[in-house]
Each structure stands twice: as C-alpha cells, then as structure tokens.
PASEMI-259382 format. One record per residue (C-alpha): residue in one letter; x, y, z. Coordinates in steps of 0.05 Angstrom, whole numbers, padded with zeros to 5 digits, always signed. Layout:
% PASEMI-259382
aXYZ/...
//
This chain:
% PASEMI-259382
x-00001-00001+00001/x+00026+00065-00018/x-00004+00124+00030/x-00004+00196+00022/x-00008+00241+00080/x-00010+00312+00069/x-00007+00383+00107/x-00050+00424+00074/x-00054+00499+00078/x-00122+00528+00059/x-00106+00588+00006/x-00041+00611+00038/x-00086+00633+00106/x-00040+00588+00149/x-00098+00548+00176/x-00066+00474+00185/x-00118+00419+00167/x-00080+00362+00181/x-00082+00291+00153/x-00140+00311+00110/x-00132+00268+00046/x-00163+00290-00018/x-00164+00216-00039/x-00164+00153+00007/x-00100+00103+00001/x-00098+00057-00054/x-00057+00003-00082/x-00006+00015-00140/x-00015-00047-00195/x+00060-00035-00217/x+00107-00032-00163/x+00161+00018-00205/x+00115+00071-00220/x+00144+00131-00191/x+00126+00158-00131/x+00089+00227-00155/x+00067+00198-00226/x-00005+00223-00243/x-00068+00173-00224/x-00140+00170-00224/x-00192+00165-00170/x-00261+00134-00186/x-00299+00132-00117/x-00344+00078-00137/x-00295+00037-00171/x-00221+00035-00141/x-00201-00024-00184/x-00223+00008-00250/x-00180+00075-00234/x-00119+00033-00214/x-00120-00004-00285/x-00127+00063-00318/x-00069+00093-00279/x-00034+00022-00288/x-00050+00033-00370/x-00023+00103-00366/x+00041+00086-00332/x+00050+00030-00381/x+00048+00060-00445/x+00083+00126-00424/x+00141+00081-00398/x+00146+00032-00447/x+00146+00076-00509/x+00204+00070-00554/x+00227+00137-00553/x+00208+00207-00561/x+00229+00250-00623/x+00212+00304-00670/x+00163+00262-00712/x+00106+00299-00735/x+00050+00248-00746/x+00034+00231-00672/x+00052+00307-00638/x-00021+00326-00630/x-00039+00255-00597/x+00026+00254-00556/x+00017+00328-00532/x-00053+00315-00515/x-00033+00251-00475/x+00032+00274-00439/x+00034+00345-00423/x-00007+00342-00360/x+00032+00279-00325/x+00076+00293-00267/x+00142+00257-00256/x+00145+00230-00323/x+00216+00226-00347/x+00238+00201-00411/x+00279+00146-00403/x+00335+00158-00452/x+00343+00230-00444/x+00326+00231-00363/x+00291+00298-00370/x+00215+00306-00359/x+00164+00291-00414/x+00149+00363-00422/x+00224+00389-00430/x+00230+00335-00480/x+00169+00355-00515/x+00196+00428-00516/x+00259+00400-00550/x+00230+00367-00599/x+00179+00415-00623/x+00234+00470-00631/x+00275+00423-00669/x+00218+00415-00722/x+00230+00442-00787/x+00196+00484-00832/x+00217+00498-00910/x+00217+00574-00937/x+00141+00567-00957/x+00114+00544-00893/x+00106+00469-00906/x+00129+00429-00836/x+00177+00373-00844/x+00148+00305-00826/x+00215+00282-00787/x+00208+00210-00808/x+00262+00157-00805/x+00317+00157-00856/x+00301+00130-00923/x+00310+00140-01000/x+00247+00177-01011/x+00233+00250-00998/x+00272+00273-00936/x+00216+00322-00907/x+00163+00276-00922/x+00139+00206-00912/x+00195+00149-00922/x+00157+00120-00975/x+00141+00103-01034/x+00215+00104-01057/x+00233+00108-01128/x+00243+00037-01131/x+00173+00016-01099/x+00137+00025-01173/x+00085-00024-01201/x+00089-00064-01252/x+00160-00035-01259/x+00210+00022-01252/x+00226+00031-01319/x+00207+00093-01359/x+00176+00120-01295/x+00229+00126-01239/x+00306+00117-01227/x+00356+00118-01177/x+00434+00109-01178/x+00464+00088-01105/x+00546+00092-01116/x+00563+00036-01064/x+00568-00038-01064/x+00515-00037-01009/x+00475+00013-00956/x+00427+00018-00909/x+00348+00036-00921/x+00294+00001-00957/x+00315+00019-01024/x+00376-00023-01013/x+00333-00083-00992/x+00303-00081-01073/x+00377-00066-01096/x+00407-00131-01063/x+00347-00171-01090/x+00338-00139-01166/x+00366-00182-01222/x+00401-00121-01248/x+00466-00086-01222/x+00452-00026-01266/x+00428+00022-01209/x+00487+00011-01158/x+00563-00004-01151/x+00610+00009-01206/x+00563-00011-01260/x+00523+00049-01241/x+00582+00094-01245/x+00606+00068-01308/x+00543+00079-01343/x+00538+00154-01330/x+00574+00206-01374/x+00624+00253-01348/x+00644+00324-01371/x+00705+00361-01347/x+00715+00316-01288/x+00755+00252-01279/x+00718+00194-01245/x+00760+00157-01198/x+00709+00108-01186/x+00679+00084-01117/x+00721+00109-01055/x+00701+00097-00987/x+00629+00081-01018/x+00624+00142-01055/x+00630+00160-01132/x+00690+00203-01133/x+00705+00258-01179/x+00759+00308-01191/x+00749+00373-01234/x+00790+00373-01294/x+00760+00433-01337/x+00708+00490-01325/x+00645+00472-01298/x+00648+00400-01284/x+00580+00357-01300/x+00558+00287-01301/x+00498+00260-01347/x+00452+00201-01335/x+00458+00140-01372/x+00426+00141-01445/x+00383+00083-01440/x+00342+00107-01377/x+00274+00147-01390/x+00233+00175-01326/x+00163+00198-01325/x+00158+00268-01302/x+00093+00257-01258/x+00134+00204-01222/x+00193+00251-01206/x+00159+00315-01179/x+00232+00320-01145/x+00302+00302-01151/x+00347+00285-01100/x+00422+00290-01100/x+00466+00259-01041/x+00534+00293-01046/x+00593+00334-01017/x+00632+00384-01057/x+00699+00406-01035/x+00725+00461-01037/x+00677+00512-01067/x+00702+00573-01105/x+00648+00612-01118/x+00574+00623-01100/x+00550+00600-01172/x+00496+00554-01155/x+00495+00480-01185/x+00439+00461-01229/x+00406+00400-01273/x+00383+00409-01345/x+00344+00355-01381/x+00323+00331-01447/x+00250+00313-01466/x+00240+00259-01512/x+00230+00314-01567/x+00297+00351-01545/x+00365+00341-01584/x+00404+00375-01534/x+00403+00407-01457/x+00381+00476-01456/x+00378+00537-01405/x+00307+00537-01419/x+00307+00470-01378/x+00344+00489-01318/x+00328+00484-01246/x+00384+00513-01196/x+00401+00466-01134/x+00391+00515-01080/x+00399+00466-01016/x+00452+00424-00983/x+00420+00394-00928/x+00467+00358-00878/x+00408+00329-00836/x+00419+00261-00853/x+00493+00267-00860/x+00509+00226-00796/x+00485+00164-00838/x+00503+00177-00911/x+00569+00224-00895/x+00546+00280-00948/x+00486+00331-00954/x+00424+00320-00988/x+00402+00362-01041/x+00325+00361-01052/x+00309+00394-01126/x+00237+00416-01136/x+00223+00397-01210/x+00149+00399-01213/x+00147+00477-01208/x+00180+00482-01276/x+00132+00487-01335/x+00176+00446-01381/x+00191+00387-01336/x+00135+00347-01368/x+00128+00284-01398/x+00185+00231-01409/x+00248+00253-01396/x+00312+00212-01427/x+00366+00254-01400/x+00387+00290-01345/x+00449+00333-01338/x+00482+00357-01266/x+00527+00419-01270/x+00565+00404-01205/x+00606+00473-01200/x+00589+00518-01256/x+00650+00564-01273/x+00692+00528-01233/x+00758+00489-01260/x+00777+00452-01196/x+00743+00414-01137/x+00727+00341-01111/x+00664+00318-01108/x+00631+00253-01070/x+00565+00224-01095/x+00531+00182-01058/x+00469+00177-01094/x+00420+00212-01146/x+00347+00190-01152/x+00274+00214-01170/x+00226+00231-01113/x+00157+00222-01103/x+00126+00277-01067/x+00113+00244-00996/x+00099+00307-00966/x+00037+00302-00917/x-00018+00359-00904/x-00023+00339-00831/x+00042+00362-00807/x+00020+00433-00814/x-00036+00430-00762/x-00007+00379-00722/x+00057+00427-00712/x+00006+00478-00689/x-00035+00439-00640/x+00033+00409-00611/x+00057+00484-00598/x-00013+00505-00571/x-00019+00444-00526/x+00051+00450-00499/x+00040+00523-00483/x-00030+00523-00453/x-00007+00467-00407/x+00061+00496-00388/x+00051+00577-00402/x+00127+00578-00422/x+00125+00650-00457/x+00193+00640-00484/x+00171+00582-00520/x+00113+00619-00554/x+00157+00675-00575/x+00202+00630-00605/x+00152+00588-00647/x+00094+00637-00664/x+00112+00665-00732/x+00130+00586-00750/x+00054+00565-00723/x+00034+00631-00764/x+00068+00610-00830/x+00048+00538-00819/x-00025+00563-00820/x-00011+00613-00883/x+00017+00549-00918/x-00053+00518-00910/x-00089+00578-00930/x-00053+00582-00993/x-00015+00533-01019/x-00067+00474-00990/x-00126+00523-01025/x-00162+00538-00953/x-00173+00610-00962/x-00199+00596-01042/x-00238+00541-01034/x-00265+00541-00963/x-00233+00466-00951/x-00166+00435-00968/x-00148+00418-01045/x-00081+00381-01045/x-00047+00404-01112/x+00017+00359-01100/x+00032+00310-01155/x+00011+00239-01139/x-00042+00266-01088/x-00107+00268-01128/x-00149+00225-01086/x-00149+00172-01144/x-00122+00101-01132/x-00054+00076-01154/x-00087+00029-01200/x-00160+00018-01228/x-00189-00054-01222/x-00220-00072-01289/x-00287-00113-01297/x-00248-00176-01310/x-00213-00164-01240/x-00149-00139-01272/x-00102-00085-01245/x-00086-00026-01296/x-00030+00011-01246/x-00027+00085-01249/x+00047+00099-01228/x+00057+00154-01181/x-00013+00160-01157/x-00054+00152-01095/x-00002+00172-01048/x-00021+00185-00978/x-00029+00248-00940/x-00031+00231-00868/x-00031+00179-00812/x-00066+00132-00857/x-00002+00121-00906/x-00031+00070-00955/x-00093+00108-00966/x-00103+00162-01026/x-00126+00215-00984/x-00119+00276-01030/x-00145+00327-01073/x-00219+00351-01039/x-00194+00318-00969/x-00244+00318-00915/x-00192+00294-00869/x-00144+00353-00882/x-00203+00394-00877/x-00226+00378-00812/x-00152+00391-00782/x-00149+00456-00823/x-00217+00479-00785/x-00185+00461-00723/x-00120+00494-00740/x-00155+00562-00753/x-00192+00558-00689/x-00124+00545-00649/x-00096+00600-00676/x-00152+00649-00667/x-00140+00629-00596/x-00071+00635-00596/x-00079+00708-00626/x-00129+00723-00574/x-00083+00703-00517/x-00023+00741-00547/x-00066+00812-00555/x-00095+00800-00482/x-00019+00795-00454/x+00017+00852-00486/x+00069+00845-00428/x+00093+00780-00457/x+00126+00817-00519/x+00100+00763-00572/x+00119+00784-00645/x+00058+00810-00681/x+00074+00851-00742/x+00063+00828-00808/x+00051+00757-00796/x+00002+00772-00741/x-00066+00737-00760/x-00136+00775-00741/x-00171+00718-00695/x-00240+00746-00716/x-00225+00738-00789/x-00196+00673-00762/x-00264+00648-00735/x-00303+00676-00794/x-00264+00637-00844/x-00272+00574-00797/x-00351+00580-00797/x-00343+00581-00868/x-00300+00524-00877/x-00350+00483-00834/x-00411+00494-00870/x-00372+00474-00939/x-00346+00408-00896/x-00415+00390-00876/x-00443+00404-00949/x-00383+00376-00990/x-00362+00315-00959/x-00424+00289-00929/x-00459+00227-00953/x-00531+00241-00945/x-00548+00172-00961/x-00498+00137-00915/x-00501+00192-00862/x-00428+00199-00857/x-00370+00235-00884/x-00325+00213-00948/x-00253+00211-00941/x-00239+00252-00997/x-00268+00269-01069/x-00213+00260-01122/x-00191+00296-01183/x-00248+00264-01229/x-00305+00284-01175/x-00311+00208-01146/x-00319+00207-01070/x-00289+00156-01036/x-00319+00123-00971/x-00302+00054-00941/x-00336+00071-00871/x-00275+00107-00840/x-00295+00112-00765/x-00231+00157-00753/x-00241+00202-00803/x-00319+00213-00773/x-00295+00211-00699/x-00244+00260-00713/x-00301+00311-00747/x-00331+00305-00675/x-00267+00320-00639/x-00245+00376-00684/x-00319+00403-00681/x-00324+00408-00752/x-00383+00360-00762/x-00456+00397-00741/x-00496+00371-00685/x-00546+00331-00737/x-00485+00300-00771/x-00449+00278-00704/x-00521+00245-00678/x-00519+00205-00752/x-00442+00191-00741/x-00458+00157-00670/x-00525+00129-00690/x-00478+00089-00750/x-00427+00065-00698/x-00482+00046-00646/x-00521+00005-00699/x-00582+00044-00696/x-00568+00055-00769/x-00543-00003-00812/x-00510+00011-00875/x-00523-00046-00924/x-00469-00034-00973/x-00415-00042-00910/x-00375-00106-00888/x-00381-00088-00818/x-00453-00078-00798/x-00480-00061-00725/x-00442-00047-00666/x-00424-00116-00649/x-00378-00120-00704/x-00361-00052-00715/x-00334-00063-00648/x-00307-00133-00651/x-00241-00115-00632/x-00272-00090-00563/x-00222-00030-00544/x-00253+00009-00598/x-00280+00013-00665/x-00253-00019-00732/x-00212+00033-00773/x-00260+00016-00832/x-00333-00016-00844/x-00325-00033-00912/x-00278-00079-00948/x-00226-00047-00989/x-00184-00077-01047/x-00187-00023-01094/x-00168+00046-01065/x-00091+00049-01045/x-00029+00074-01062/x+00002+00040-01125/x+00057+00009-01073/x+00004-00029-01037/x-00010-00066-01099/x-00038-00133-01069/x-00095-00115-01017/x-00138-00179-01035/x-00088-00222-01008/x-00096-00195-00938/x-00161-00221-00901/x-00210-00171-00879/x-00186-00140-00811/x-00118-00163-00817/x-00092-00094-00835/x-00104-00036-00790/x-00128+00003-00850/x-00176-00049-00877/x-00227-00065-00820/x-00170-00071-00766/x-00158-00017-00710/x-00113+00027-00674/x-00121+00032-00591/x-00103+00096-00582/x-00157+00122-00629/x-00213+00094-00578/x-00197+00165-00542/x-00240+00199-00592/x-00293+00148-00598/x-00302+00159-00527/x-00295+00236-00536/x-00348+00236-00586/x-00395+00192-00539/x-00390+00239-00483/x-00406+00294-00529/x-00460+00269-00568/x-00489+00210-00531/x-00469+00238-00455/x-00421+00219-00405/x-00466+00157-00379/x-00453+00124-00448/x-00377+00146-00454/x-00368+00116-00377/x-00394+00046-00401/x-00360+00040-00460/x-00291+00065-00418/x-00306+00001-00366/x-00320-00043-00422/x-00245-00021-00452/x-00219-00034-00380/x-00244-00105-00377/x-00215-00121-00446/x-00151-00086-00410/x-00153-00143-00349/x-00168-00196-00398/x-00109-00179-00440/x-00064-00181-00375/x-00085-00241-00354/x-00061-00273-00411/x+00009-00245-00411/x-00001-00175-00451/x-00011-00157-00524/x+00033-00195-00558/x+00013-00263-00519/x-00062-00241-00526/x-00060-00231-00600/x-00011-00285-00615/x-00020-00327-00686/x-00081-00291-00696/x-00117-00329-00641/x-00169-00270-00628/x-00186-00260-00709/x-00125-00218-00729/x-00047-00206-00713/x-00011-00142-00674/x+00024-00093-00723/x+00089-00064-00705/x+00167-00067-00716/x+00157-00066-00793/x+00107-00124-00795/x+00036-00108-00816/x-00021-00137-00775/x-00090-00118-00760/x-00089-00080-00692/x-00044-00024-00672/x-00028-00028-00597/x+00049-00025-00582/x+00116-00014-00618/x+00106+00044-00665/x+00034+00061-00636/x+00058+00109-00582/x-00016+00142-00585/x-00043+00085-00544/x-00021+00137-00494/x-00083+00177-00511/x-00131+00136-00479/x-00135+00156-00409/x-00136+00233-00433/x-00217+00227-00435/x-00215+00226-00362/x-00176+00289-00356/x-00209+00328-00420/x-00279+00289-00420/x-00302+00270-00353/x-00262+00322-00309/x-00271+00374-00360/x-00196+00398-00354/x-00183+00448-00408/x-00123+00499-00401/x-00141+00558-00450/x-00105+00621-00459/x-00136+00659-00404/x-00135+00599-00349/x-00155+00528-00329/x-00224+00514-00345/x-00259+00460-00307/x-00327+00431-00330/x-00338+00363-00300/x-00384+00314-00344/x-00392+00255-00296/x-00428+00192-00306/x-00482+00169-00255/x-00446+00106-00243/x-00389+00149-00218/x-00400+00216-00200/x-00344+00226-00159/x-00282+00227-00204/x-00208+00254-00185/x-00136+00255-00210/x-00071+00262-00170/x-00009+00303-00189/x-00036+00334-00250/x+00020+00375-00273/x-00004+00453-00297/x+00045+00513-00307/x+00100+00467-00272/x+00057+00459-00211/x+00033+00396-00189/x-00045+00395-00162/x-00097+00343-00147/x-00168+00357-00169/x-00229+00320-00147/x-00296+00335-00180/x-00368+00316-00157/x-00432+00346-00183/x-00430+00410-00139/x-00368+00403-00108/x-00298+00413-00140/x-00230+00408-00099/x-00161+00425-00118/x-00100+00409-00075/x-00046+00464-00103/x+00015+00419-00074/x+00071+00476-00095/x+00075+00552-00094/x+00059+00572-00166/x+00105+00628-00195/x+00049+00668-00222/x-00026+00658-00189/x-00061+00598-00229/x-00127+00621-00253/x-00186+00570-00250/x-00250+00579-00290/x-00310+00552-00275/x-00377+00546-00307/x-00435+00584-00267/x-00436+00606-00195/x-00393+00582-00139/x-00365+00596-00079/x-00297+00585-00049/x-00312+00547+00018/x-00322+00562+00073/x-00359+00629+00064/x-00304+00655+00015/x-00302+00684-00055/x-00366+00680-00099/x-00365+00678-00176/x-00332+00634-00232/x-00258+00655-00237/x-00213+00646-00176/x-00136+00659-00171/x-00097+00609-00133/x-00031+00634-00103/x-00012+00593-00048/x+00001+00516-00035/x-00061+00491-00002/x-00136+00462-00009/x-00186+00496-00048/x-00261+00474-00043/x-00310+00502-00091/x-00379+00496-00078/x-00433+00500-00132/x-00491+00559-00122/x-00521+00557-00182/x-00507+00533-00259/x-00523+00601-00291/x-00462+00635-00309/x-00445+00701-00276/
//
C-alpha cells in the first residue's frame, strides 16, 4: 500500500487541516511507478481507476522513444503534457522538456511546409519515408530511376537493390553508365563516387538508356559533397525530353539547398530539387545533366546517390505542428517557447491557407503530384489491375490510403488549426506584457473564426454522404467520392467540432448500430466493435483504393490490415470523446469500463503480444515493420491517448489562454472522479470533482497565480469568494461549492 499524508494550507491563510486526504489510500498495480506519477480516482470503482492508472504508466514507460516526428505530435501532447514525474527514459528529462526540445527542432521550409521528421529513407527527406523510387508497379522502367554509388548501404531501397536481378542501379556498373564532362572519375572510393574537376563547369549526365516520367519525379534528390567551393554560383540540373536533341537553359532548375540533416548516416549533404514547379518538366525525360560546379575549374566531388523522388509530403504536418505548440504552451505557459514559435505557427497556417487552398476553396485541396485522391491502380471488370504509377500517395497518418485533392481529413484539421490560431492570437493580444511578436505575420482572430465557420459549412455540405449518414474521405480530381466507412475520419470530425450537431448524431447512430449501412462489410455495433477496445478503422472492405505500392490488398484478409477493418487502440480516445459529447457521460463511461475489462483480460494472458499471438483473437498485431490488423504497441505511441478522456472529458479540464477551465461531465455510475498529480504551469495539483463540489489541492507555490475558471456560480468554501473565476497563489486545499449553474 502507498499512503499519502499531507499537511494542507487553505489558501495560504496558515490554517492547518492536518491529514485531510483528498483521496483515500490505494494500491499500485505497478510497483515501479514513480511516487508522484499521475493517477486516477473513481469513488465507486477503485479497481478500474487503478487499471487505468496502470495503463497510463505502462504505455508511457514502454514507449520506444520520443522524437520530432510530426504524425503523432498532436496525440502525444494531448496525452503527456499533464503528467507529473514523467521522465523520458532515454534523455533523463521530464516529458514536458522533451516535447519542448522536439517541437523546437521541427523544421519548416521557406514556404511554410512542416517537415515530417520520419526515419531515414531514400524517399523525400521532408516527407513520408515511402514510396521510394523503386516501389513502382509493375516496373520502374520508364517511370523512375535511382543510382546508388556503393556496393551496399542502409535503407529500404537497398533491400530492393540487393534483391533485383540487375546491377545497373548501384555499384561500379552504375558509375560506369554515366557520362562525365570536365571531370575525372576515380570510381567508388569509401562508398562514394569520387570525381575530380579537370575543366570548367564539371558535370555528369544520366545514362542514355534510362527514361523517367516527370509525373513520377516531382523532385530529384542528389546526395553529395563538394570541396572546396570557390564561387557562389549555384549548381543546377538540365534535361532533355523525348522531343529535345540537347540540353538548354530553358530547361534548367538550380540546386539551392545542401541539407546536412542525414549526414550522420550518408556522410554527405542532401539536395532536394523541386522539379514540378518548372513548366517544361513534363512527359518523358530521357537525359538529365547535373552541372556540379558552374564556372569552376577545380574541386572534388563525392556522390552517394541520385534518384527520382515522389512527393511524399503530408498535409497533416502543418496542423499537427500548430496543435503541438499550443498544447505545450497551454499546459506550461512557457512564454519563451511561444515567442520562439509563434511566427512558425503563423507560417504553417498560411501555407494551408494558400498552397493547400484553404482560403480559395474554404476546404483543403491538395495540389501535389500523386495526391489526386485517385487510387494507384484501377480494377477492370475482369479483375485485372491497371496501374497508375505515381498515383494514390498518402497525405496523413493513414499512409497507404490515397487521401488527397478535396480532402475531408485535411479540411477537418485545417478547421481546428484556424480556431487554435484564433485562440493563440487572442491570448497574445490579451497579454501585451509578454512581448510576443506581432507585425506583418500576425493573424486577426475574428477573421480566423469567421473563415472557420465558412469552412465548417462547406465541409458539412461537400463531404457529407446523405444516404450513408457519414463523411467521405475525399473527393478525387475526377469528382469521385471515396468512402469505406472511415470511423477515424468521422470521429475526428466530432473531435475537431467540424461536424454539425445533426451529422454528429448520425455518425454515432451508425457506430451504435441504430442505423445499418447495407453496403458495409461490418454492420451493427457488435461487429464494428469486434476488437472490443474501440471501433474498426473502416467498416467496408477495400481492395481497390490504395497507393500504387500497396498492390495486392486482396491477399490480406479483412481485418488483418489496420487500414482495412483493423483498429488502433489509441484512437478509442476519440470514440470516447464523441460518445461523451453526443451521447453523454453515461454512455462514454460504460464504454470505458468495457475497454478496461478487455485490458484486464489481456494482461491475465500475459499482455498484448501474447493475447493476439498467432491471430488467435481474429487478427494479428502490427509493429516493428510487420503489418497486422491491430495497432497497440511498438510504433503506436498514440496508445497513450486513452486515459486523457478522464482529464479532458469526465473532469472537463481544459487549459486555455486565460486559465484552467474545469467543467466536469460526470456519469451517474461514478459521480465522484479525481486525478492526483496533474501538472499545470509546472505545479502539481490534485483535482476531485462531484456534481456540486470541486476540490483542488495545490501542492506547490506557483510562480504566478493560477487562474481557475468554472462554469456557473461557485463559492470558495467556507464563506469565501463567490463567482466563476478564482486565483490560486499559495499551496493548499481549495474547495469550491456550486451555488448555481447560471454563468456569472
């Protein structure tokens, strides 16, 4: 037993209350849980509270490691920012410090696109790590190309190269196939193609027998090093199309970046060349010339590789960056952090408004090559596949699904980003003493909110399927909507509040089985929630709408792929949130108890891996590079989300610009819920709420008074201040008694 014994001060008045416990003693289900780690309290069900506390610690503690990767930044800052005594085991720092470091290290390009920060790959360095140039179907010939100037190397491309029957893409054969101008080739030296300039403007030219398709090569990437550089003249590429007989200045793009980000792996800088912006980068390209050092007569060059690059950028990066910054700030009130990131947040939103069409269309239209919303192949009536190389590239977390063009997933995130930035800008205006930069990049919160309302109306009109009563994933460039019963998309629409009230109700009626959609593979609540911890990701079998690289979905049984009938544990948080908002706290509480029953059963059998071993529960686990039907552990850090429903949902704890809002939404089955060691503005506190009473134990003296905002009319007991806004400046126990629900 771990017993807490506190000496409380009431409002700093000096009145000692003695051993007045906010929560009764409880037993830890994990002996190695840190003493002050955050825990839950359910007055009517101590066991369930402890199982959820155990879940919280387990998924935080067993996480592989935190980093700047963007796809889960919203999820993790929702799940982590309120945790006390939560240390990152790799870095030995609090999770709040780690998120600060990681967010500050996130990079944006000059236009405002936020990098993905995924793992090393031979794809777009700033995008998703696949598809690679060699992941084309049915063949790379005539579409893509890549040369790797060593005999072996790291990354997925090398898995393909080692397995291919030809050696023309790597090693000595690759070196010998290129033409060289005004340079001497010394072959492969220390794993790089080494060249020495022997004349003006040394250059290299791709082999004569290789043709690529410009639509499959919106970018080129050159991984190289040049020493020494004598001039400021930029290197460049020129090209010949099928109709061209020579290179020409009218077909030239300059190489303007030499990014060292991955140099610890390749030993060279990476230059990403945006070819798609040039109007003459069209059709079939038969030769490419790289002028390595224009106007220079000397120098040495080391070339690791040169290859075509699909546009694997993700639209979700920009809103996730904005959400992560705000989640970090609203829990910490770290003014220096906001000052460092505010213009980056503004630029990230402006990119969505302009490049991604938000202002023009009042929804997101993805203009990137390969992101048309069309599948990477077409199924003919006789069941054959006609491939569309370069089509169907993903735009978000759901990476093999062709979200794109008029994109509901991206539009929902855009809507939420608009409202988030409106709150950020309002907070800055309300606190001029912070000295947060404004100027030319500042945004008008009123205009953001007005535009957000326009986006919400367009989204509910454009993307809503009236017959099925749910949102479609996207509408492709041909005007075709795509819908496979995406539960995550529809639950996101409720989380982001872009779904209007009527549509939110219809979504939940579908998931609850009150409405049956006959065309679906999974019908009714029992089967939609077959995996017990949450709904299937999709409810309709999909064997035709994927990225071109996921070319045999029919070979994977229904439910054995996370993105086709499978499920992701962490996203049950959004299901619980939607239930609480639309169906009420009693419904959400019942669902939470069902999830905890599943959790107990899992651990009685030895844990997640043992529970789902060999597909004995109807599917297998994904993780560590192995596909499967359920995402729980390994790279699925978002499993940490689930316990957040107690914080943001049942307790209604919501830090905003003006302070800490607390609006409990308590179920009848448990009308008394609490949390110990919640961290806000660097101060630990316990919060316990019932229908007419909220008690806060402030355990440390805050640097600045903590503002508590309650809904309705309250009194600080006994016989203290009345109202809805209270300042807590000293350690102690503060009890608020409701006088009325009417706002004052």
